[in-house]
MIDO-362310 format. One record per residue (C-alpha): residue number from 1; y, z, x. Coordinates in steps of 0.02 Angstrom, whole numbers. Each point is the difference from the previous one (the first is absolute). Last residue first. Example, Ala and Ser with C-alpha at 12.3 -4.5 7.8 and 13.67 -1.06 7.14 Angstrom:
BEGIN
+-----+--------+--------+--------+
!  nr !      Y !      Z !      X !
+-----+--------+--------+--------+
!   2 !    -53 !    357 !    684 !
!   1 !   -172 !     33 !    -69 !
+-----+--------+--------+--------+
This chain:
BEGIN
+-----+--------+--------+--------+
!  nr !      Y !      Z !      X !
+-----+--------+--------+--------+
! 141 !    375 !   -389 !    458 !
! 140 !    195 !     68 !    -60 !
! 139 !     43 !   -175 !    -96 !
! 138 !   -169 !    -10 !   -117 !
! 137 !     21 !    191 !    -30 !
! 136 !    130 !      5 !   -136 !
! 135 !    -97 !   -174 !    -80 !
! 134 !   -154 !     46 !     -8 !
! 133 !      4 !    131 !   -167 !
! 132 !     79 !   -142 !   -113 !
! 131 !     56 !    133 !   -145 !
! 130 !   -146 !    108 !    -30 !
! 129 !     66 !    158 !     72 !
! 128 !    184 !      1 !    -83 !
! 127 !    -84 !    -43 !   -155 !
! 126 !    -86 !    148 !    -21 !
! 125 !    153 !    118 !      6 !
! 124 !     76 !    -90 !   -168 !
! 123 !    156 !    -77 !     50 !
! 122 !    143 !     89 !    -93 !
! 121 !    138 !    -80 !    -72 !
! 120 !    159 !     67 !     77 !
! 119 !    102 !    143 !    -53 !
! 118 !     16 !     75 !    162 !
! 117 !    163 !    -90 !     72 !
! 116 !    123 !    106 !   -110 !
! 115 !     87 !     61 !    129 !
! 114 !    -39 !    212 !    -24 !
! 113 !   -187 !    -97 !      5 !
! 112 !     17 !    -93 !    164 !
! 111 !     85 !    177 !     70 !
! 110 !   -137 !    104 !    -73 !
! 109 !   -149 !    -98 !     83 !
! 108 !     78 !      6 !    161 !
! 107 !     38 !    183 !    -18 !
! 106 !   -173 !     29 !    -44 !
! 105 !    -50 !   -114 !    144 !
! 104 !    114 !    100 !    120 !
! 103 !    -82 !    168 !    -55 !
! 102 !   -158 !    -35 !     91 !
! 101 !   -111 !    156 !      2 !
! 100 !     -3 !    -42 !   -177 !
!  99 !   -138 !   -147 !     47 !
!  98 !    -85 !    -22 !   -169 !
!  97 !    134 !      7 !   -148 !
!  96 !    140 !   -111 !    110 !
!  95 !   -129 !    -89 !     58 !
!  94 !    -51 !    -68 !   -183 !
!  93 !    190 !    -25 !    -18 !
!  92 !     27 !   -119 !    133 !
!  91 !   -170 !    -98 !    -27 !
!  90 !     61 !    -12 !   -179 !
!  89 !    185 !    -65 !     52 !
!  88 !    -67 !   -115 !    138 !
!  87 !   -125 !    -84 !   -126 !
!  86 !    144 !    -32 !   -104 !
!  85 !     85 !    -67 !    117 !
!  84 !   -136 !   -116 !     70 !
!  83 !    -62 !    -57 !   -179 !
!  82 !    193 !    -37 !    -31 !
!  81 !     18 !   -123 !    153 !
!  80 !    124 !     60 !    101 !
!  79 !    148 !   -115 !     -1 !
!  78 !    112 !    110 !   -132 !
!  77 !    -35 !    163 !    118 !
!  76 !     37 !    -67 !    149 !
!  75 !    147 !    110 !     10 !
!  74 !    128 !     74 !   -118 !
!  73 !   -139 !    -44 !   -137 !
!  72 !   -113 !    144 !     80 !
!  71 !   -202 !    -42 !      3 !
!  70 !    -19 !    -86 !    170 !
!  69 !    159 !    100 !     84 !
!  68 !    -94 !    141 !    -48 !
!  67 !   -147 !    -38 !     78 !
!  66 !     86 !    -19 !    167 !
!  65 !    100 !    166 !    -28 !
!  64 !   -169 !     83 !    -22 !
!  63 !    -57 !    -42 !    170 !
!  62 !    147 !     54 !     88 !
!  61 !      7 !    137 !    -94 !
!  60 !   -152 !     92 !     67 !
!  59 !   -121 !     52 !   -141 !
!  58 !   -118 !   -159 !     52 !
!  57 !    -27 !     27 !    161 !
!  56 !    -34 !    192 !    -36 !
!  55 !   -138 !    -61 !   -113 !
!  54 !    -67 !   -106 !    145 !
!  53 !    -16 !    140 !    116 !
!  52 !    -62 !    123 !   -130 !
!  51 !   -159 !    -99 !    -63 !
!  50 !    -55 !   -170 !     52 !
!  49 !   -119 !     -5 !   -152 !
!  48 !    100 !     37 !   -131 !
!  47 !    182 !    -53 !     50 !
!  46 !    -78 !   -163 !     79 !
!  45 !    -81 !    -29 !   -155 !
!  44 !    175 !    -19 !    -95 !
!  43 !     53 !    -91 !    151 !
!  42 !   -135 !   -130 !    -19 !
!  41 !     60 !    -12 !   -178 !
!  40 !    169 !    -32 !     14 !
!  39 !    -43 !   -128 !    138 !
!  38 !   -105 !    -91 !   -142 !
!  37 !    132 !     -4 !   -117 !
!  36 !    109 !    -83 !    136 !
!  35 !   -133 !   -128 !     29 !
!  34 !    -32 !    -32 !   -176 !
!  33 !    191 !    -17 !    -42 !
!  32 !     37 !   -129 !    172 !
!  31 !    190 !     34 !      3 !
!  30 !    -72 !    123 !    145 !
!  29 !    114 !    167 !     27 !
!  28 !   -158 !    100 !    -49 !
!  27 !    -86 !    -92 !    141 !
!  26 !    149 !     45 !    133 !
!  25 !    -40 !    177 !    -66 !
!  24 !   -180 !    -12 !     27 !
!  23 !     21 !    -54 !    209 !
!  22 !    159 !    149 !     26 !
!  21 !   -121 !    118 !    -78 !
!  20 !   -156 !    -43 !     67 !
!  19 !     77 !     27 !    169 !
!  18 !     92 !    166 !    -39 !
!  17 !   -192 !     53 !    -50 !
!  16 !    -85 !    -64 !    129 !
!  15 !    113 !     79 !    156 !
!  14 !   -140 !    105 !     49 !
!  13 !   -127 !   -143 !    -38 !
!  12 !   -192 !     28 !    -61 !
!  11 !     73 !     65 !   -182 !
!  10 !     97 !   -168 !    -34 !
!   9 !   -152 !    -98 !     54 !
!   8 !   -125 !     80 !   -114 !
!   7 !    136 !      1 !   -147 !
!   6 !     -4 !   -209 !     19 !
!   5 !   -177 !    -20 !      0 !
!   4 !    -15 !    127 !   -133 !
!   3 !    102 !    -99 !    -97 !
!   2 !    -83 !   -170 !     61 !
!   1 !   -170 !     57 !    -76 !
+-----+--------+--------+--------+
């Protein structure tokens, strides 16, 4: 399974979490919707399977600001596919509930909520994992 393969690589490298975040945020910023959605799914799997080092990375403003830019109409939100915006909001909400020791995630979600950027059509979670699985990793192998 490709998520297991990727998380194993992340866990083997001392700076694996920060390198993975850099790679994955680039994929989330893709205009190719299936690639972006897959990257969001992989980020969630990494948060679960790579533990604290990865969770600390998703809890940094540097990372969160990149996601906010993709959702907020003030930045690139209008150019980001609606399914990707929805998935980002959904993921931030979920992470804010799970990773309470990373308060910046909650702050980022609250900011999006206050500015009206969380009222987006929700993408069913099962769809995030199904869409074109091979696209994300086709260029990094």
